[in-house]
C-alpha positions, 0 to 999 in steps of 0.5 A: 497570173493577176492577183489582187488583195484588198485593192482599192483605187481613186483618182486624185482628190476623189473618194475611191471608185474601187474599194477592198477588192480581192481576185485571182485571175488563173491562167486559162480562166474565163470572166465576165465583169458586169456592173452599171455605167460608171461603176468602175469596169473600165478602171478595173481593166486598166488596173489589170495591165498597169495603166493605173496603180492601186491606191491601196492594197496589193496587186501582183501580175505574173508573179511580180508586184506591179508597184515595183515594176520599172518602165521596162517591166511595165512594158514587158507586163503589157506584151503578156496582156492583149486589150480590145478597147471600147474605142478600137483606136486605129490609125486611119492613115495606115491600112488594116494589116499595118494597124494590126501589126503595130504592137510588133513594130512598137516592140521592135520585133520582125513581122512574120508575114504568113503569120500576120496572114493567118491572123487576118484569116482567122478574124475573117479579114483577109480581103480587107488587109489593104483597107483603110479603117474608116472603110470597115464596118463596126464588126470588122473593126472589132475583129481587127482590134482583137487581131491586134490584141492577140498578135503578141501572143498574150496570156491574158485577154481583156475586152472592154464592151467589145460587142457594145455597138454590134448586132447580135450576129456579129457579137456572137462572131466576136464571142466565138473568136474569144472562146476559141483563145480561151480554149487554146489556153488564154485567159479571158476577161470581158466587161460587158452589160449584155446579160445575153452575151453572158448566157450564150457564152456560158453555154459553151465555156465555164465562165465566172461572172463578177460584178462591180457594185457599191465600189466592190467586186462580187461574184454574181449569182448563177441566175445569169 
């Protein structure tokens, strides 16, 4: 699905932020990504969906070298990757249902209204379909962001600190949705600093914990 070999990345003119990383994300896998603030977790996720390109090393996504992809090829890759950003990034002038459906509109696809209704029900937002994003609570915004990320039925879900601003009950509700996606065959990668969230997940799914430390990617110990 995603394979990195000795991958490095640095912003122009700076020393590498990430160096000599190797990883294979298999279909149906569940990973957490940890590390201190500024270690490069968000940058790592951006590499996974080709918003950033490696400075060195090799990365393939769904069997294709990302460096060789055309603009259309990158767009096709991103349709297979759903991203829940740390900042949910809604268009505040559009209702929640339309925000969730935006990936379909951008791709020129028909909106299946019954399927959209089912998705809203799955994230427990059926009663908020016509609400505007500023009216939602933090937990509702994150569930709407997850619905938007999966509306194209991607193979891989990337979530960047999805529970960072949520209380424990809301964090668990969002985690359960991500676990359900994984059990349906989706690969899931969550960047988080919340070790309690990781421990709760590991009681329900086989999850590998990755840590960025000293610019490199490491497999975290079992003590988590």
